[in-house]
C-alpha positions, 0 to 999 in steps of 0.5 A: 278467711281471717288471719286467726288460727282455727280450732282443732274442731274447725280443722276436723270439720274442714278435713272431713268435708274435703275427704267426703268431696274427694273420696265420696260420701261412703269412703269409710265403708269397707267396700269403697277400698279406702283405708285410713292410714293415719290422721288427726284433726289437721291431717289424714292419709288414706290409701287404696291400691297403689294410691295415697292421698294426703289431706292437710289443714293449716292453722288458718283453715286452708286445705291441701290435698296431695295425691301420690303413688305408694312409696318404696317402703309400702311397695316392698312391704306389699311384695314381702307380704305377697311372698310370705303368703305364697310361701305359706301356701306352698308349705301347707300344700307340701305338708298336706301331700306328706301327710297323704291328704292330697 
C-alpha cells in the first residue's frame, strides 16, 4: 500500500471484505446470529453470544480485527434483562392465579 490516505469509500470496501471473510457471506442474515452494534466507514463492532469482534481500518488501509469476550457492562446488562424477564413471567403467573385463569 502507498502512504496516501484512503477515502471513506475505500475504507468501507476493505471493512466489508474483512467482515465477509471473517464472519461469512451471510453474516447479516438474522439466522447467522451476528448483530452489528456500531459502525461507520472505518470501524464496526459485531457481537454474537458472548463474543465481540471489532474491525478497524486505518487511514492507510490496514485492517485490524480484534476478537474479545463481552465486557462487564454487556454481561451485567444481559443478566439484568434476564432477571427482568423472569420477574415479569412470575408476576404474570401470580396475576393469572389471582384472577382464576390458572
